[in-house]
N, C-alpha and C positions, 0 to 999 in steps of 0.2 A: 471581394471582402470576405475575410477569414471567421471562421469561428468563435474568437475574442473579440475581435471589431463588432461583430455582431451584439455578442452578449453586453461589452459596453455600452453599444445604443439603447439597448434592452432597457440596462439599470439607469442610463440617465435618464429615463421616462418614466423609470416606476416611482411613486409615490413615498416619500420620506417616510412614513410608519409601516412602510411593506421592504424597506432595503433590509430591518434587522431579520425577518424571516427570509430573505435571500440571503444574506450572509450566515445566517444560520445551516440554512440548506447547504451552502458551499461545504461549509466546517463536516457536513455529515456527511456527504462522500467523499473528500478525503479521509473520513476517520476509517469511512466504510473500505476503502484502497488500501490502506494501511494494514488493517486487519485480515483484510482476503491475503494480502501478499506475508504475512506473519504465517496464517493457516498453513497455507502453502510449503513456507520452510518447514514446520515442525512437520507438518505429514511428511516431507521428502527425508529431515534428519531421523525419524523413525524408519521407512524405510529403508532410507542407505547403510543405517546402523549395524543391521546385519551382515554386510559385508563387511564394512568398516570396522566395526569393535571386534576385535580376534585377534589374539596373539602375534600372528604372523605380521598383521598391519603394523603393530606395536612396534615390532620390532625392525620393518623396515623403517619406521621414522623416527628412532631412537634418536639417530643421531643427528637428528635435525633440530 
């Protein structure tokens, strides 16, 4: 049985009043992942910008 199947089995056993908490926790985890990916992209943009944001690069990409 894979993780997704195990999770579904566990959810089926959770009492109804707790299901909203389980759902909120899932939303939290998804948002946390999106935030982490965005933070990485922003940090990368800053560090790569030093090499990309210069007149030579502008000239190389002007015709594209």
